N, CA, C and O atoms as a DFTB+ gen file, in Angstrom:
720 C
 N C O
     1  1     163.207     103.084     150.325
     2  2     162.026     103.913     150.237
     3  2     161.533     104.314     151.620
     4  3     160.364     104.656     151.797
     5  1     162.414     104.272     152.579
     6  2     161.995     104.712     153.905
     7  2     161.756     106.209     153.873
     8  3     162.252     106.905     152.987
     9  1     161.010     106.695     154.822
    10  2     160.714     108.109     154.873
    11  2     159.427     108.481     154.160
    12  3     159.024     109.643     154.197
    13  1     158.773     107.528     153.513
    14  2     157.503     107.786     152.837
    15  2     156.431     107.872     153.904
    16  3     156.134     106.883     154.575
    17  1     155.858     109.039     154.062
    18  2     154.941     109.280     155.170
    19  2     153.573     109.668     154.622
    20  3     153.388     110.768     154.101
    21  1     152.622     108.755     154.745
    22  2     151.272     109.023     154.246
    23  2     150.585     110.144     155.004
    24  3     149.682     110.787     154.469
    25  1     150.997     110.390     156.243
    26  2     150.340     111.441     157.020
    27  2     150.567     112.814     156.390
    28  3     149.713     113.693     156.512
    29  1     151.689     113.012     155.728
    30  2     151.952     114.291     155.052
    31  2     150.983     114.490     153.886
    32  3     150.460     115.584     153.673
    33  1     150.758     113.405     153.134
    34  2     149.810     113.487     152.021
    35  2     148.406     113.729     152.566
    36  3     147.656     114.545     152.030
    37  1     148.055     113.016     153.633
    38  2     146.736     113.173     154.239
    39  2     146.535     114.609     154.721
    40  3     145.465     115.185     154.529
    41  1     147.562     115.186     155.347
    42  2     147.456     116.562     155.838
    43  2     147.254     117.533     154.671
    44  3     146.463     118.470     154.775
    45  1     147.957     117.314     153.571
    46  2     147.804     118.168     152.392
    47  2     146.394     118.040     151.829
    48  3     145.753     119.042     151.508
    49  1     145.915     116.810     151.712
    50  2     144.578     116.597     151.164
    51  2     143.507     117.227     152.039
    52  3     142.519     117.758     151.530
    53  1     143.696     117.172     153.344
    54  2     142.701     117.755     154.249
    55  2     142.643     119.273     154.135
    56  3     141.641     119.884     154.509
    57  1     143.707     119.887     153.623
    58  2     143.694     121.348     153.432
    59  2     142.976     121.723     152.135
    60  3     142.554     122.868     151.977
    61  1     142.832     120.789     151.219
    62  2     142.165     121.063     149.953
    63  2     140.697     120.672     150.112
    64  3     140.370     119.528     150.428
    65  1     139.836     121.640     149.886
    66  2     138.394     121.425     150.080
    67  2     137.908     120.227     149.254
    68  3     138.183     120.112     148.060
    69  1     137.183     119.350     149.933
    70  2     136.590     118.197     149.278
    71  2     137.306     116.885     149.551
    72  3     136.703     115.816     149.453
    73  1     138.602     116.957     149.896
    74  2     139.343     115.732     150.188
    75  2     139.166     115.296     151.639
    76  3     139.480     114.157     151.989
    77  1     138.664     116.198     152.487
    78  2     138.611     115.904     153.915
    79  2     137.857     114.603     154.193
    80  3     136.694     114.434     153.826
    81  1     138.559     113.711     154.845
    82  2     138.051     112.392     155.255
    83  2     137.664     111.474     154.101
    84  3     136.928     110.510     154.312
    85  1     138.136     111.745     152.898
    86  2     137.894     110.853     151.760
    87  2     139.160     110.018     151.518
    88  3     140.277     110.509     151.680
    89  1     138.972     108.764     151.132
    90  2     140.099     107.875     150.850
    91  2     139.799     107.033     149.617
    92  3     138.647     106.768     149.274
    93  1     140.877     106.626     148.973
    94  2     140.771     105.614     147.920
    95  2     141.061     104.284     148.591
    96  3     142.149     104.081     149.131
    97  1     140.108     103.389     148.560
    98  2     140.286     102.055     149.133
    99  2     140.560     101.088     147.989
   100  3     139.905     101.135     146.947
   101  1     141.537     100.211     148.199
   102  2     141.934      99.268     147.155
   103  2     142.159      97.907     147.791
   104  3     142.764      97.805     148.858
   105  1     141.678      96.877     147.145
   106  2     141.873      95.516     147.639
   107  2     140.699      94.649     147.248
   108  3     140.116      94.810     146.176
   109  1     140.356      93.717     148.140
   110  2     139.210      92.846     147.915
   111  2     138.112      93.286     148.879
   112  3     138.239      93.094     150.088
   113  1     137.045      93.869     148.362
   114  2     135.968      94.298     149.255
   115  2     135.232      93.099     149.851
   116  3     135.307      91.985     149.335
   117  1     134.531      93.350     150.932
   118  2     133.683      92.300     151.493
   119  2     132.583      91.997     150.490
   120  3     132.063      92.900     149.833
   121  1     132.238      90.751     150.379
   122  2     131.135      90.377     149.492
   123  2     131.478      89.251     148.550
   124  3     130.829      88.206     148.606
   125  1     132.484      89.411     147.669
   126  2     132.769      88.333     146.716
   127  2     133.150      87.033     147.429
   128  3     133.912      87.034     148.396
   129  1     132.600      85.933     146.927
   130  2     132.895      84.614     147.491
   131  2     133.184      83.617     146.373
   132  3     132.817      83.814     145.214
   133  1     133.847      82.555     146.766
   134  2     134.049      81.428     145.862
   135  2     132.790      80.566     145.874
   136  3     131.900      80.771     146.700
   137  1     132.720      79.610     144.965
   138  2     131.554      78.724     144.882
   139  2     131.305      77.973     146.188
   140  3     130.164      77.631     146.501
   141  1     132.376      77.715     146.954
   142  2     132.221      76.985     148.214
   143  2     131.801      77.896     149.364
   144  3     131.674      77.438     150.499
   145  1     131.584      79.190     149.081
   146  2     131.132      80.137     150.093
   147  2     132.245      80.873     150.822
   148  3     131.969      81.792     151.594
   149  1     133.503      80.488     150.593
   150  2     134.615      81.187     151.259
   151  2     134.752      82.597     150.707
   152  3     134.623      82.836     149.507
   153  1     135.015      83.513     151.613
   154  2     135.217      84.905     151.244
   155  2     136.516      85.054     150.447
   156  3     137.552      84.517     150.837
   157  1     136.456      85.780     149.335
   158  2     137.656      86.031     148.540
   159  2     138.644      86.869     149.350
   160  3     139.854      86.667     149.247
   161  1     138.140      87.809     150.154
   162  2     139.030      88.627     150.997
   163  2     139.781      87.743     151.986
   164  3     140.968      87.960     152.229
   165  1     139.113      86.760     152.552
   166  2     139.741      85.823     153.485
   167  2     140.845      85.028     152.785
   168  3     141.947      84.901     153.318
   169  1     140.561      84.498     151.611
   170  2     141.547      83.724     150.859
   171  2     142.722      84.618     150.450
   172  3     143.873      84.181     150.486
   173  1     142.440      85.856     150.066
   174  2     143.515      86.791     149.704
   175  2     144.443      87.026     150.892
   176  3     145.662      87.076     150.727
   177  1     143.873      87.170     152.087
   178  2     144.694      87.366     153.291
   179  2     145.548      86.131     153.568
   180  3     146.717      86.257     153.932
   181  1     144.981      84.949     153.402
   182  2     145.750      83.716     153.600
   183  2     146.910      83.660     152.610
   184  3     148.028      83.310     152.989
   185  1     146.658      83.998     151.357
   186  2     147.726      83.983     150.357
   187  2     148.784      85.051     150.657
   188  3     149.980      84.809     150.494
   189  1     148.346      86.203     151.085
   190  2     149.279      87.307     151.368
   191  2     150.225      86.967     152.518
   192  3     151.421      87.249     152.450
   193  1     149.681      86.358     153.574
   194  2     150.480      86.133     154.780
   195  2     150.889      84.681     154.982
   196  3     151.774      84.407     155.792
   197  1     150.273      83.746     154.273
   198  2     150.644      82.346     154.375
   199  2     150.195      81.702     155.664
   200  3     150.987      81.577     156.598
   201  1     148.970      81.298     155.736
   202  2     148.452      80.593     156.903
   203  2     148.078      79.180     156.457
   204  3     147.013      78.969     155.878
   205  1     148.956      78.216     156.729
   206  2     148.731      76.845     156.296
   207  2     149.149      76.594     154.859
   208  3     149.081      75.461     154.383
   209  1     149.573      77.622     154.174
   210  2     150.097      77.515     152.807
   211  2     151.322      78.423     152.716
   212  3     151.550      79.261     153.588
   213  1     152.102      78.248     151.660
   214  2     153.223      79.165     151.436
   215  2     152.660      80.562     151.169
   216  3     151.709      80.721     150.403
   217  1     153.248      81.560     151.801
   218  2     152.821      82.939     151.534
   219  2     153.135      83.290     150.085
   220  3     154.214      82.993     149.572
   221  1     152.187      83.913     149.455
   222  2     152.364      84.424     148.095
   223  2     151.896      85.869     148.089
   224  3     150.853      86.196     147.523
   225  1     152.692      86.743     148.736
   226  2     152.256      88.141     148.874
   227  2     152.197      88.869     147.536
   228  3     153.078      88.737     146.685
   229  1     151.134      89.633     147.386
   230  2     150.970      90.454     146.195
   231  2     150.588      91.883     146.549
   232  3     150.893      92.798     145.785
   233  1     149.925      92.108     147.694
   234  2     149.587      93.460     148.109
   235  2     150.843      94.240     148.519
   236  3     151.133      95.305     147.975
   237  1     151.565      93.697     149.471
   238  2     152.727      94.415     149.994
   239  2     153.785      94.698     148.931
   240  3     154.302      95.814     148.881
   241  1     154.127      93.732     148.080
   242  2     155.082      94.054     147.015
   243  2     154.562      95.135     146.058
   244  3     155.328      95.993     145.621
   245  1     153.282      95.096     145.738
   246  2     152.715      96.123     144.848
   247  2     152.785      97.494     145.501
   248  3     153.107      98.483     144.843
   249  1     152.485      97.554     146.790
   250  2     152.550      98.830     147.506
   251  2     153.987      99.344     147.523
   252  3     154.245     100.509     147.220
   253  1     154.909      98.470     147.877
   254  2     156.321      98.871     147.959
   255  2     156.828      99.402     146.617
   256  3     157.535     100.408     146.572
   257  1     156.469      98.730     145.535
   258  2     156.941      99.115     144.206
   259  2     156.280     100.379     143.671
   260  3     156.893     101.109     142.893
   261  1     155.040     100.653     144.074
   262  2     154.251     101.671     143.384
   263  2     153.788     102.853     144.214
   264  3     153.233     103.798     143.654
   265  1     153.989     102.844     145.520
   266  2     153.415     103.893     146.362
   267  2     153.901     105.294     145.993
   268  3     153.138     106.255     146.086
   269  1     155.147     105.417     145.580
   270  2     155.625     106.752     145.185
   271  2     154.935     107.224     143.907
   272  3     154.631     108.408     143.768
   273  1     154.689     106.310     142.981
   274  2     153.963     106.677     141.752
   275  2     152.530     107.099     142.066
   276  3     152.001     108.026     141.451
   277  1     151.904     106.415     143.025
   278  2     150.545     106.780     143.417
   279  2     150.529     108.181     144.021
   280  3     149.638     108.984     143.744
   281  1     151.535     108.457     144.854
   282  2     151.635     109.789     145.469
   283  2     151.866     110.861     144.395
   284  3     151.304     111.953     144.478
   285  1     152.680     110.555     143.403
   286  2     152.929     111.509     142.310
   287  2     151.647     111.771     141.516
   288  3     151.351     112.912     141.159
   289  1     150.898     110.718     141.246
   290  2     149.633     110.881     140.523
   291  2     148.705     111.798     141.300
   292  3     148.104     112.712     140.736
   293  1     148.592     111.549     142.592
   294  2     147.721     112.383     143.419
   295  2     148.247     113.816     143.464
   296  3     147.469     114.770     143.443
   297  1     149.569     113.960     143.526
   298  2     150.168     115.299     143.531
   299  2     149.845     116.084     142.268
   300  3     149.682     117.303     142.319
   301  1     149.752     115.392     141.134
   302  2     149.390     116.044     139.872
   303  2     147.904     116.407     139.838
   304  3     147.496     117.335     139.139
   305  1     147.112     115.669     140.597
   306  2     145.665     115.915     140.604
   307  2     145.282     117.112     141.486
   308  3     144.321     117.818     141.181
   309  1     146.014     117.341     142.557
   310  2     145.637     118.379     143.524
   311  2     145.474     119.756     142.868
   312  3     144.474     120.424     143.128
   313  1     146.420     120.207     142.024
   314  2     146.218     121.518     141.380
   315  2     144.951     121.562     140.516
   316  3     144.301     122.603     140.411
   317  1     144.609     120.435     139.903
   318  2     143.388     120.388     139.082
   319  2     142.146     120.559     139.961
   320  3     141.176     121.207     139.567
   321  1     142.196     119.964     141.164
   322  2     141.072     120.095     142.089
   323  2     140.967     121.539     142.566
   324  3     139.874     122.105     142.605
   325  1     142.093     122.133     142.927
   326  2     142.109     123.528     143.396
   327  2     141.569     124.462     142.311
   328  3     140.857     125.422     142.607
   329  1     141.919     124.168     141.040
   330  2     141.464     124.997     139.917
   331  2     140.022     124.688     139.516
   332  3     139.469     125.355     138.642
   333  1     139.409     123.685     140.145
   334  2     138.033     123.325     139.817
   335  2     137.882     122.526     138.537
   336  3     136.777     122.408     138.008
   337  1     138.980     121.974     138.030
   338  2     138.944     121.202     136.788
   339  2     138.694     119.709     137.024
   340  3     138.430     118.958     136.086
   341  1     138.781     119.299     138.277
   342  2     138.592     117.889     138.625
   343  2     138.054     117.827     140.048
   344  3     138.403     118.660     140.884
   345  1     137.215     116.852     140.320
   346  2     136.694     116.713     141.682
   347  2     137.665     115.883     142.525
   348  3     138.431     115.087     141.982
   349  1     137.635     116.065     143.845
   350  2     138.464     115.229     144.713
   351  2     138.160     113.741     144.516
   352  3     139.065     112.907     144.540
   353  1     136.894     113.422     144.323
   354  2     136.508     112.031     144.107
   355  2     137.139     111.476     142.829
   356  3     137.607     110.338     142.807
   357  1     137.149     112.280     141.770
   358  2     137.771     111.847     140.513
   359  2     139.270     111.612     140.699
   360  3     139.823     110.659     140.152
   361  1     139.922     112.477     141.468
   362  2     141.355     112.336     141.721
   363  2     141.653     111.054     142.490
   364  3     142.552     110.297     142.122
   365  1     140.902     110.815     143.550
   366  2     141.105     109.603     144.339
   367  2     140.747     108.362     143.530
   368  3     141.383     107.318     143.678
   369  1     139.746     108.467     142.688
   370  2     139.382     107.350     141.818
   371  2     140.521     107.019     140.852
   372  3     140.783     105.847     140.579
   373  1     141.194     108.045     140.338
   374  2     142.324     107.836     139.427
   375  2     143.453     107.076     140.126
   376  3     144.018     106.139     139.562
   377  1     143.773     107.477     141.341
   378  2     144.823     106.801     142.105
   379  2     144.382     105.376     142.452
   380  3     145.176     104.441     142.345
   381  1     143.143     105.206     142.858
   382  2     142.631     103.881     143.190
   383  2     142.662     102.938     142.003
   384  3     143.010     101.765     142.136
   385  1     142.300     103.455     140.852
   386  2     142.327     102.654     139.631
   387  2     143.753     102.223     139.293
   388  3     143.992     101.080     138.906
   389  1     144.686     103.148     139.445
   390  2     146.098     102.855     139.198
   391  2     146.591     101.777     140.179
   392  3     147.283     100.843     139.776
   393  1     146.240     101.906     141.448
   394  2     146.667     100.934     142.460
   395  2     146.033      99.565     142.192
   396  3     146.701      98.540     142.332
   397  1     144.770      99.537     141.814
   398  2     144.085      98.281     141.486
   399  2     144.842      97.549     140.385
   400  3     145.123      96.357     140.505
   401  1     145.168      98.256     139.322
   402  2     145.885      97.658     138.197
   403  2     147.272      97.175     138.626
   404  3     147.715      96.109     138.198
   405  1     147.951      97.944     139.458
   406  2     149.282      97.544     139.921
   407  2     149.218      96.271     140.763
   408  3     150.100      95.419     140.658
   409  1     148.197      96.131     141.589
   410  2     148.047      94.916     142.407
   411  2     147.709      93.727     141.506
   412  3     148.249      92.638     141.697
   413  1     146.836      93.921     140.544
   414  2     146.513      92.834     139.612
   415  2     147.746      92.426     138.801
   416  3     147.947      91.242     138.530
   417  1     148.558      93.392     138.420
   418  2     149.799      93.093     137.691
   419  2     150.744      92.277     138.557
   420  3     151.409      91.365     138.066
   421  1     150.805      92.602     139.847
   422  2     151.650      91.838     140.771
   423  2     151.188      90.382     140.822
   424  3     152.020      89.476     140.849
   425  1     149.888      90.147     140.837
   426  2     149.358      88.779     140.834
   427  2     149.772      88.064     139.545
   428  3     150.214      86.915     139.582
   429  1     149.631      88.737     138.426
   430  2     149.988      88.138     137.134
   431  2     151.468      87.768     137.099
   432  3     151.832      86.734     136.538
   433  1     152.313      88.591     137.685
   434  2     153.760      88.381     137.629
   435  2     154.300      87.463     138.716
   436  3     155.499      87.188     138.742
   437  1     153.448      86.983     139.611
   438  2     153.907      86.146     140.716
   439  2     153.995      84.679     140.276
   440  3     153.018      84.105     139.795
   441  1     155.168      84.091     140.449
   442  2     155.365      82.681     140.106
   443  2     155.966      81.876     141.247
   444  3     156.098      80.658     141.128
   445  1     156.328      82.510     142.330
   446  2     156.983      81.798     143.423
   447  2     156.289      82.135     144.737
   448  3     155.806      83.255     144.902
   449  1     156.229      81.203     145.664
   450  2     156.702      79.835     145.502
   451  2     155.796      79.046     144.557
   452  3     154.593      79.290     144.458
   453  1     156.415      78.104     143.878
   454  2     155.699      77.287     142.902
   455  2     154.642      76.426     143.589
   456  3     154.773      76.072     144.761
   457  1     153.609      76.102     142.848
   458  2     152.604      75.172     143.356
   459  2     153.203      73.769     143.408
   460  3     154.074      73.418     142.612
   461  1     152.727      72.989     144.349
   462  2     153.190      71.606     144.424
   463  2     152.591      70.820     143.265
   464  3     151.514      71.166     142.781
   465  1     153.271      69.769     142.812
   466  2     152.706      68.931     141.752
   467  2     151.341      68.340     142.143
   468  3     150.494      68.110     141.281
   469  1     151.134      68.099     143.439
   470  2     149.841      67.572     143.890
   471  2     148.748      68.602     143.632
   472  3     147.672      68.256     143.144
   473  1     149.014      69.858     143.952
   474  2     148.033      70.920     143.710
   475  2     147.732      71.055     142.225
   476  3     146.576      71.219     141.835
   477  1     148.763      70.986     141.401
   478  2     148.581      71.106     139.947
   479  2     147.711      69.954     139.434
   480  3     146.819      70.165     138.613
   481  1     147.971      68.741     139.920
   482  2     147.168      67.594     139.506
   483  2     145.718      67.717     139.991
   484  3     144.782      67.382     139.266
   485  1     145.547      68.203     141.223
   486  2     144.188      68.398     141.744
   487  2     143.418      69.425     140.909
   488  3     142.224      69.253     140.663
   489  1     144.084      70.473     140.480
   490  2     143.441      71.449     139.585
   491  2     142.952      70.769     138.314
   492  3     141.820      70.957     137.869
   493  1     143.850      69.973     137.752
   494  2     143.535      69.272     136.503
   495  2     142.298      68.385     136.698
   496  3     141.376      68.398     135.882
   497  1     142.295      67.633     137.770
   498  2     141.167      66.743     138.034
   499  2     139.882      67.531     138.296
   500  3     138.819      67.169     137.792
   501  1     139.977      68.618     139.089
   502  2     138.787      69.421     139.396
   503  2     138.203      70.005     138.121
   504  3     136.987      70.006     137.929
   505  1     139.077      70.504     137.249
   506  2     138.600      71.088     135.987
   507  2     138.025      70.013     135.063
   508  3     137.253      70.310     134.151
   509  1     138.413      68.767     135.313
   510  2     137.854      67.644     134.557
   511  2     136.557      67.125     135.157
   512  3     135.975      66.167     134.649
   513  1     136.100      67.757     136.240
   514  2     134.817      67.400     136.830
   515  2     134.889      66.586     138.106
   516  3     133.857      66.271     138.699
   517  1     136.100      66.238     138.538
   518  2     136.217      65.430     139.760
   519  2     136.050      66.308     140.995
   520  3     136.591      67.412     141.056
   521  1     135.299      65.813     141.977
   522  2     135.126      66.524     143.243
   523  2     136.371      66.276     144.095
   524  3     136.811      65.136     144.245
   525  1     136.928      67.343     144.646
   526  2     138.161      67.243     145.427
   527  2     137.819      67.096     146.909
   528  3     137.037      67.867     147.465
   529  1     138.415      66.100     147.520
   530  2     138.227      65.836     148.948
   531  2     139.563      65.383     149.528
   532  3     140.559      65.297     148.810
   533  1     139.583      65.099     150.812
   534  2     140.797      64.585     151.437
   535  2     141.248      63.291     150.787
   536  3     142.445      63.059     150.614
   537  1     140.292      62.452     150.428
   538  2     140.601      61.177     149.773
   539  2     141.265      61.424     148.412
   540  3     142.208      60.731     148.031
   541  1     140.749      62.432     147.686
   542  2     141.302      62.758     146.374
   543  2     142.731      63.277     146.498
   544  3     143.574      62.987     145.650
   545  1     143.004      64.043     147.553
   546  2     144.354      64.568     147.768
   547  2     145.331      63.403     147.960
   548  3     146.426      63.406     147.398
   549  1     144.926      62.411     148.754
   550  2     145.766      61.221     148.939
   551  2     145.995      60.481     147.633
   552  3     147.103      60.029     147.343
   553  1     144.935      60.364     146.853
   554  2     145.029      59.719     145.540
   555  2     146.011      60.485     144.637
   556  3     146.809      59.880     143.921
   557  1     145.939      61.813     144.682
   558  2     146.837      62.638     143.873
   559  2     148.286      62.485     144.338
   560  3     149.198      62.414     143.515
   561  1     148.497      62.436     145.640
   562  2     149.857      62.263     146.171
   563  2     150.445      60.929     145.705
   564  3     151.615      60.860     145.331
   565  1     149.630      59.873     145.729
   566  2     150.102      58.559     145.265
   567  2     150.391      58.593     143.761
   568  3     151.366      58.003     143.296
   569  1     149.541      59.283     143.014
   570  2     149.734      59.375     141.566
   571  2     151.035      60.110     141.239
   572  3     151.774      59.701     140.344
   573  1     151.310      61.189     141.962
   574  2     152.555      61.934     141.741
   575  2     153.754      61.059     142.100
   576  3     154.753      61.048     141.381
   577  1     153.657      60.325     143.208
   578  2     154.742      59.422     143.623
   579  2     154.975      58.329     142.578
   580  3     156.096      57.848     142.412
   581  1     153.906      57.940     141.876
   582  2     154.015      56.915     140.829
   583  2     154.495      57.490     139.501
   584  3     154.684      56.747     138.538
   585  1     154.694      58.811     139.439
   586  2     155.259      59.429     138.242
   587  2     154.269      59.992     137.244
   588  3     154.653      60.306     136.118
   589  1     152.998      60.130     137.624
   590  2     152.024      60.705     136.693
   591  2     152.371      62.175     136.429
   592  3     152.840      62.882     137.322
   593  1     152.139      62.617     135.209
   594  2     152.366      64.021     134.850
   595  2     151.210      64.852     135.398
   596  3     150.057      64.611     135.040
   597  1     151.504      65.844     136.274
   598  2     150.414      66.621     136.865
   599  2     149.760      67.595     135.898
   600  3     148.657      68.075     136.162
   601  1     150.407      67.893     134.801
   602  2     149.881      68.891     133.878
   603  2     150.662      70.183     133.997
   604  3     151.680      70.242     134.686
   605  1     150.191      71.203     133.334
   606  2     150.952      72.450     133.276
   607  2     150.212      73.654     133.866
   608  3     150.690      74.782     133.744
   609  1     149.077      73.441     134.490
   610  2     148.299      74.546     135.077
   611  2     148.889      74.896     136.440
   612  3     148.293      74.630     137.484
   613  1     150.083      75.503     136.402
   614  2     150.842      75.684     137.640
   615  2     151.057      77.142     138.043
   616  3     151.961      77.438     138.825
   617  1     150.249      78.042     137.526
   618  2     150.394      79.462     137.855
   619  2     149.733      79.751     139.200
   620  3     148.518      79.604     139.331
   621  1     150.521      80.162     140.211
   622  2     149.913      80.495     141.511
   623  2     148.951      81.678     141.401
   624  3     149.144      82.579     140.583
   625  1     147.928      81.659     142.225
   626  2     146.946      82.730     142.410
   627  2     145.992      82.938     141.240
   628  3     145.029      83.696     141.362
   629  1     146.237      82.287     140.120
   630  2     145.308      82.421     138.999
   631  2     144.866      81.020     138.625
   632  3     145.523      80.330     137.846
   633  1     143.754      80.616     139.186
   634  2     143.189      79.303     138.881
   635  2     141.879      79.530     138.134
   636  3     141.745      79.182     136.961
   637  1     140.933      80.111     138.830
   638  2     139.620      80.350     138.239
   639  2     139.382      81.825     137.909
   640  3     138.345      82.171     137.343
   641  1     140.341      82.702     138.260
   642  2     140.221      84.121     137.947
   643  2     139.415      84.933     138.947
   644  3     139.260      86.143     138.783
   645  1     138.900      84.277     139.984
   646  2     138.039      84.988     140.933
   647  2     138.839      85.983     141.773
   648  3     138.397      87.116     141.969
   649  1     140.009      85.578     142.273
   650  2     140.802      86.478     143.106
   651  2     141.195      87.737     142.345
   652  3     140.931      88.846     142.808
   653  1     141.811      87.579     141.201
   654  2     142.305      88.747     140.455
   655  2     141.160      89.652     140.006
   656  3     141.308      90.873     139.981
   657  1     140.021      89.059     139.652
   658  2     138.895      89.896     139.218
   659  2     138.173      90.551     140.398
   660  3     137.382      91.475     140.211
   661  1     138.449      90.069     141.612
   662  2     137.838      90.670     142.802
   663  2     138.622      91.871     143.330
   664  3     138.109      92.627     144.155
   665  1     139.855      92.054     142.864
   666  2     140.626      93.236     143.271
   667  2     139.886      94.443     142.695
   668  3     139.597      94.496     141.500
   669  1     139.586      95.404     143.555
   670  2     138.773      96.540     143.120
   671  2     139.208      97.789     143.882
   672  3     140.104      97.734     144.724
   673  1     138.580      98.886     143.584
   674  2     138.861     100.137     144.302
   675  2     137.562     100.923     144.435
   676  3     136.611     100.723     143.679
   677  1     137.550     101.814     145.408
   678  2     136.397     102.684     145.621
   679  2     136.861     103.928     146.354
   680  3     137.891     103.918     147.028
   681  1     136.110     104.976     146.220
   682  2     136.356     106.212     146.980
   683  2     135.242     106.281     148.029
   684  3     134.057     106.326     147.702
   685  1     135.655     106.289     149.284
   686  2     134.713     106.295     150.394
   687  2     135.208     107.219     151.494
   688  3     136.311     107.760     151.422
   689  1     134.389     107.387     152.495
   690  2     134.782     108.142     153.687
   691  2     135.822     107.344     154.456
   692  3     135.738     106.118     154.532
   693  1     136.796     108.029     155.022
   694  2     137.817     107.392     155.836
   695  2     137.154     106.614     156.975
   696  3     136.271     107.126     157.662
   697  1     137.603     105.355     157.161
   698  2     137.068     104.528     158.226
   699  2     135.838     103.724     157.859
   700  3     135.364     102.912     158.653
   701  1     135.308     103.947     156.639
   702  2     134.114     103.216     156.239
   703  2     134.495     101.830     155.719
   704  3     135.638     101.577     155.341
   705  1     133.495     100.942     155.714
   706  2     133.712      99.600     155.176
   707  2     134.025      99.714     153.696
   708  3     133.486     100.573     152.998
   709  1     134.904      98.837     153.223
   710  2     135.289      98.834     151.826
   711  2     134.162      98.220     151.002
   712  3     133.978      97.003     150.980
   713  1     133.419      99.081     150.333
   714  2     132.356      98.650     149.440
   715  2     132.565      99.317     148.109
   716  3     133.134     100.406     148.029
   717  1     132.108      98.672     147.072
   718  2     132.243      99.249     145.722
   719  2     130.885      99.414     145.074
   720  3     130.796      99.884     143.940
């Protein structure tokens, strides 16, 4: 898929009245946090690139798989905008919505790398009301070494649903902060 050049699409959009400096932003906007106060965008970046954990990329694979479809969708919208049947904002919103769904689908379909049995057991305990700390992690490691069944809640990136539900899209001015 080399040769895909967003600047060509941007140049075309800038020639169509109303698209100038407008973009569809997709991802995790600033604002959503977990109960512990950590930014969901920060955690998403850690998962995407793997900082202290195994990388579990979902943005880049979704982009690679779907960017041509997004460009085709936008290409179908441009004549509607020129004819006055659709606004530029509506067109960009359509592409953003499609990209949001594609990224969420990538999260749903991601199973590797697998979670460690210790992580799976810690999830089980946390959902049972136990507070997780460094001491609890050691306890879980010993329990796994002793042969305890960690349970089956082993789907990466979908624990409490906060990350996947935080994936969003918005139409904003180019260069603006991602807000929805």
